PLY file of the C-alpha trace (Angstrom):
ply
format ascii 1.0
element vertex 333
property float x
property float y
property float z
element edge 332
property int vertex1
property int vertex2
end_header
178.15 288.69 -17.44
179.42 287.38 -20.64
183.39 287.56 -21.22
185.02 286.42 -24.10
189.01 286.19 -24.44
190.86 287.00 -27.56
194.39 286.28 -27.94
194.99 288.84 -30.83
193.05 291.81 -29.38
194.95 291.21 -25.86
191.87 292.76 -24.61
188.34 291.12 -22.99
185.10 292.52 -24.24
182.11 292.49 -21.89
178.54 292.15 -23.63
176.65 295.02 -23.12
179.30 297.17 -22.17
182.36 299.11 -23.54
185.23 297.02 -24.55
188.17 296.88 -22.32
191.62 295.76 -23.27
193.57 293.45 -20.83
196.82 295.51 -20.18
198.61 293.21 -17.58
201.62 292.09 -19.68
204.81 289.77 -18.20
206.67 292.89 -17.59
210.27 291.40 -16.80
212.65 293.16 -19.49
215.92 292.73 -21.22
218.18 295.75 -20.91
222.26 295.93 -20.39
222.70 295.58 -16.43
220.23 292.13 -16.67
218.02 293.78 -13.84
215.62 291.49 -14.37
217.62 288.63 -14.49
217.70 288.92 -18.70
221.16 290.25 -19.94
220.85 291.91 -23.35
222.88 289.04 -25.36
222.86 288.58 -28.93
221.71 285.67 -30.23
219.98 284.45 -26.53
216.67 285.43 -27.55
213.48 284.91 -30.32
210.99 287.56 -31.11
207.80 285.47 -31.73
205.34 287.34 -33.88
202.30 287.20 -36.36
202.19 289.09 -39.31
198.25 289.64 -38.93
198.71 291.37 -35.36
199.21 294.88 -35.40
200.71 294.61 -31.89
203.28 292.54 -33.30
204.10 294.14 -36.35
205.47 297.03 -34.36
208.02 295.03 -33.60
208.67 293.53 -36.43
208.85 296.95 -37.91
211.72 298.44 -35.15
213.59 295.54 -35.36
213.51 295.91 -39.19
214.69 299.34 -38.89
217.14 299.08 -36.31
219.20 296.28 -37.92
218.71 294.07 -35.23
218.01 290.43 -37.28
221.72 289.08 -36.41
220.48 289.66 -32.84
217.25 288.75 -32.10
215.96 286.12 -34.22
212.31 285.98 -35.02
209.41 282.83 -35.34
206.03 283.77 -37.15
202.74 282.36 -36.59
200.31 281.81 -38.64
197.15 284.14 -39.11
194.85 282.23 -37.03
194.63 280.62 -34.07
192.41 278.07 -31.90
191.28 278.89 -28.31
194.34 277.83 -26.56
196.69 279.55 -28.69
198.84 280.90 -31.48
200.71 278.01 -33.50
203.52 277.67 -35.87
201.68 276.08 -38.50
203.81 278.01 -41.40
207.23 275.92 -40.38
207.61 272.17 -41.17
205.83 269.80 -38.87
204.26 272.76 -37.78
206.96 273.16 -34.98
209.42 276.65 -34.66
212.62 275.30 -35.88
214.66 277.14 -33.04
211.85 276.70 -29.90
210.77 273.18 -31.20
207.34 273.86 -30.19
204.11 273.71 -31.92
202.05 276.62 -29.60
203.27 279.78 -28.14
201.72 278.49 -25.14
204.09 276.07 -24.71
206.54 279.12 -23.98
204.10 281.02 -21.95
203.64 277.91 -19.56
207.42 277.40 -19.24
207.60 280.65 -17.50
204.48 280.08 -15.60
202.59 276.68 -15.73
199.13 277.31 -16.34
199.70 280.84 -17.44
195.73 282.62 -17.01
196.35 285.03 -19.33
196.23 285.65 -22.90
198.72 283.84 -25.16
199.73 286.87 -26.59
201.88 288.21 -29.47
204.54 289.83 -29.25
206.92 287.59 -27.39
210.32 287.33 -26.26
211.43 284.03 -25.67
214.57 282.97 -23.89
215.85 280.20 -26.02
218.26 278.50 -23.41
215.23 278.12 -21.16
212.31 278.10 -23.50
210.37 280.39 -21.76
208.54 283.38 -22.36
210.31 286.73 -21.21
207.74 289.68 -21.57
204.91 290.24 -23.77
204.86 293.68 -22.54
204.46 295.03 -26.61
204.92 298.85 -26.02
208.08 298.07 -24.09
209.92 295.54 -25.92
209.97 298.29 -29.17
211.59 301.14 -26.81
214.07 298.78 -25.34
214.94 297.47 -29.19
215.78 301.58 -29.71
217.52 301.70 -25.76
218.94 298.65 -24.49
219.70 297.40 -27.49
222.10 300.31 -29.11
224.93 298.21 -29.06
223.34 295.57 -31.83
222.28 298.58 -34.13
223.11 298.32 -37.87
225.21 301.27 -39.01
223.03 303.83 -39.97
220.15 302.69 -37.90
217.67 305.72 -37.36
217.14 306.97 -33.91
212.99 306.13 -33.45
213.26 307.43 -29.83
215.05 310.24 -29.60
215.79 311.18 -26.02
215.24 315.03 -26.76
211.59 314.09 -27.83
210.54 311.23 -25.68
208.47 314.16 -23.34
206.58 315.41 -26.24
206.28 311.85 -27.68
204.37 310.67 -25.01
200.83 312.61 -24.85
201.07 312.14 -28.80
201.51 308.11 -28.62
198.97 307.62 -25.73
196.71 309.46 -27.87
197.26 307.08 -30.91
197.25 304.40 -28.64
194.21 304.90 -26.68
192.21 306.15 -29.70
193.00 304.86 -32.90
194.86 301.91 -31.84
192.57 300.68 -29.24
189.78 302.99 -30.66
189.20 300.54 -33.53
188.63 297.87 -31.46
186.39 299.50 -29.35
184.13 300.14 -31.78
184.27 296.39 -33.59
183.70 294.39 -29.69
181.60 297.04 -28.52
178.80 295.57 -26.70
175.73 298.32 -26.94
174.89 300.84 -29.36
175.53 303.17 -26.98
179.43 301.99 -26.56
179.59 301.83 -30.30
178.38 305.51 -30.93
180.78 306.77 -27.91
183.54 304.61 -29.50
182.94 305.68 -33.27
182.79 309.68 -32.27
186.30 309.12 -30.18
187.77 307.24 -33.15
187.16 309.80 -35.77
187.70 312.93 -33.29
191.27 311.40 -33.68
191.34 310.66 -37.21
190.36 313.79 -37.74
193.07 315.28 -35.16
195.27 313.58 -36.80
194.65 314.72 -40.23
195.24 318.30 -39.39
198.74 317.49 -37.41
200.27 315.79 -40.68
198.71 318.33 -42.88
201.26 320.58 -42.25
204.56 318.02 -41.10
205.76 314.96 -42.69
205.47 312.71 -39.91
204.33 312.61 -36.55
206.94 314.26 -34.84
208.12 316.38 -37.11
210.93 315.50 -40.18
211.80 312.45 -39.43
210.33 308.86 -38.52
210.04 307.59 -34.50
208.64 305.20 -32.53
205.42 307.26 -32.70
204.75 306.98 -36.44
205.23 302.97 -36.13
202.37 303.04 -33.78
200.04 304.82 -35.64
201.40 302.79 -39.59
200.04 299.34 -37.85
196.19 300.58 -37.27
196.13 302.45 -40.76
197.32 299.82 -43.00
194.85 297.68 -41.75
192.04 300.38 -41.70
190.17 299.76 -45.15
191.32 296.16 -45.45
189.78 295.25 -42.05
188.52 297.92 -39.63
186.41 299.64 -41.66
183.89 297.32 -42.44
184.45 294.02 -39.86
184.89 296.48 -37.47
182.12 299.09 -38.48
184.83 302.06 -38.25
182.78 302.96 -41.79
182.37 307.09 -41.49
184.87 306.90 -44.11
188.19 304.72 -45.21
191.45 305.84 -44.83
191.46 306.40 -48.96
189.00 309.15 -48.40
191.23 310.77 -45.80
193.87 312.69 -48.00
196.17 313.80 -45.42
196.49 310.69 -44.00
195.86 308.31 -46.51
199.20 310.48 -48.47
201.05 309.57 -44.59
200.20 306.36 -45.05
201.77 305.91 -48.67
204.54 307.39 -47.35
205.30 305.28 -44.60
204.35 302.16 -46.78
206.66 302.75 -49.39
209.78 303.22 -46.90
211.79 300.15 -46.58
210.36 298.78 -43.08
207.11 299.31 -43.19
205.34 298.03 -46.53
207.71 295.38 -46.90
206.84 293.84 -43.56
203.17 293.77 -44.58
200.83 290.96 -45.93
197.48 291.86 -46.77
196.53 288.20 -46.88
197.68 287.03 -43.51
195.77 289.97 -42.00
192.68 289.76 -43.22
192.49 285.66 -42.65
193.26 286.48 -39.12
190.36 289.04 -38.46
187.41 287.55 -40.74
188.39 283.73 -39.50
189.19 284.19 -35.96
186.54 286.42 -34.99
183.48 284.03 -35.28
181.07 286.06 -33.79
181.64 289.10 -35.82
181.85 287.16 -39.22
180.44 283.93 -38.35
180.54 282.72 -41.53
184.68 283.00 -41.73
184.30 284.31 -45.30
187.32 286.05 -46.36
186.87 289.73 -48.45
188.54 289.54 -51.30
189.10 292.91 -51.49
190.26 295.56 -51.13
192.48 296.45 -53.80
195.75 297.17 -52.50
197.66 298.50 -55.67
197.10 302.14 -54.33
199.40 301.67 -51.43
202.26 302.18 -54.60
200.75 305.09 -55.81
202.95 308.41 -55.83
201.88 310.55 -52.09
203.51 313.91 -52.74
204.59 314.48 -48.84
208.45 314.72 -50.08
206.79 318.58 -50.62
207.07 318.70 -46.90
210.54 318.02 -46.99
211.91 316.07 -44.21
214.32 312.86 -44.23
212.88 309.69 -43.26
215.33 308.43 -41.62
217.29 311.75 -40.45
221.03 311.14 -40.24
220.75 307.61 -41.07
219.88 305.64 -43.56
217.40 302.71 -44.73
217.47 299.39 -43.63
218.82 296.90 -47.63
218.63 293.39 -46.24
215.60 291.34 -47.68
213.20 290.84 -45.01
213.57 287.67 -42.95
210.86 284.66 -42.23
0 1
1 2
2 3
3 4
4 5
5 6
6 7
7 8
8 9
9 10
10 11
11 12
12 13
13 14
14 15
15 16
16 17
17 18
18 19
19 20
20 21
21 22
22 23
23 24
24 25
25 26
26 27
27 28
28 29
29 30
30 31
31 32
32 33
33 34
34 35
35 36
36 37
37 38
38 39
39 40
40 41
41 42
42 43
43 44
44 45
45 46
46 47
47 48
48 49
49 50
50 51
51 52
52 53
53 54
54 55
55 56
56 57
57 58
58 59
59 60
60 61
61 62
62 63
63 64
64 65
65 66
66 67
67 68
68 69
69 70
70 71
71 72
72 73
73 74
74 75
75 76
76 77
77 78
78 79
79 80
80 81
81 82
82 83
83 84
84 85
85 86
86 87
87 88
88 89
89 90
90 91
91 92
92 93
93 94
94 95
95 96
96 97
97 98
98 99
99 100
100 101
101 102
102 103
103 104
104 105
105 106
106 107
107 108
108 109
109 110
110 111
111 112
112 113
113 114
114 115
115 116
116 117
117 118
118 119
119 120
120 121
121 122
122 123
123 124
124 125
125 126
126 127
127 128
128 129
129 130
130 131
131 132
132 133
133 134
134 135
135 136
136 137
137 138
138 139
139 140
140 141
141 142
142 143
143 144
144 145
145 146
146 147
147 148
148 149
149 150
150 151
151 152
152 153
153 154
154 155
155 156
156 157
157 158
158 159
159 160
160 161
161 162
162 163
163 164
164 165
165 166
166 167
167 168
168 169
169 170
170 171
171 172
172 173
173 174
174 175
175 176
176 177
177 178
178 179
179 180
180 181
181 182
182 183
183 184
184 185
185 186
186 187
187 188
188 189
189 190
190 191
191 192
192 193
193 194
194 195
195 196
196 197
197 198
198 199
199 200
200 201
201 202
202 203
203 204
204 205
205 206
206 207
207 208
208 209
209 210
210 211
211 212
212 213
213 214
214 215
215 216
216 217
217 218
218 219
219 220
220 221
221 222
222 223
223 224
224 225
225 226
226 227
227 228
228 229
229 230
230 231
231 232
232 233
233 234
234 235
235 236
236 237
237 238
238 239
239 240
240 241
241 242
242 243
243 244
244 245
245 246
246 247
247 248
248 249
249 250
250 251
251 252
252 253
253 254
254 255
255 256
256 257
257 258
258 259
259 260
260 261
261 262
262 263
263 264
264 265
265 266
266 267
267 268
268 269
269 270
270 271
271 272
272 273
273 274
274 275
275 276
276 277
277 278
278 279
279 280
280 281
281 282
282 283
283 284
284 285
285 286
286 287
287 288
288 289
289 290
290 291
291 292
292 293
293 294
294 295
295 296
296 297
297 298
298 299
299 300
300 301
301 302
302 303
303 304
304 305
305 306
306 307
307 308
308 309
309 310
310 311
311 312
312 313
313 314
314 315
315 316
316 317
317 318
318 319
319 320
320 321
321 322
322 323
323 324
324 325
325 326
326 327
327 328
328 329
329 330
330 331
331 332
């Protein structure tokens, strides 16, 4: 049985069967009470991301929306990696300026020597020890909203409001299993049968979202929540990567009028589009996935100017940040 590990996808895909994502993360949490040995403390931790990775992209959006830049520093890996690890090749001398390491792998090995699983982003590193605290990306952003509230900027939105959590859970679960992971299930299917099933699941979910968003501005109603962040990072990569590279080609995002308008609405909201780097996104997928793209040629298209066009979603009402305000500080790194 042939398997292959891909640090960007956090999964192992098996030739001849359905793609299965590895969800065994380092589940240590950074909390106010420090129950796991890592208390919330401004300046102590470094969030390591890659602009190309959709899972890491969530954490950069939430960090920016909540205004946690002064509390949690950020390290940015380049868009490509080798078989060992994500690398800090965008930094001078190829070293993270805070951690002083060339590879994210070094921080994982500080935590667990010869760490056996994928070296994934996002990861939060404890700067004093140089060791990874967690790479549990679904929990990282929820903890940014709840455990780090002392350090939120004035006017930060409520991305995980307690009153909506019960209703948000099934929506976010379906987005993860059918959309976020669904595109990968198509792209790394090991058989025609597995691909066909994955394709149907993905577009069934996108049709459901098209219907849900036809009458409300955001996934949970009139304001942006964590659910919208989780959907956006897949939608913004759809036409640039998933439609062609992953064979998710029933239609493009720009051919789904509601989802396309919704995605543009988010893209034009501070904290979303200003954290997108299309060139790094394309370079990552088309260069790293040599099995899918042996030539490693990166396509010049698609034209991304449409993301700045009017979306008309204001007609549905709502306030993106609720009672809060938009972030105004420049995007760091």
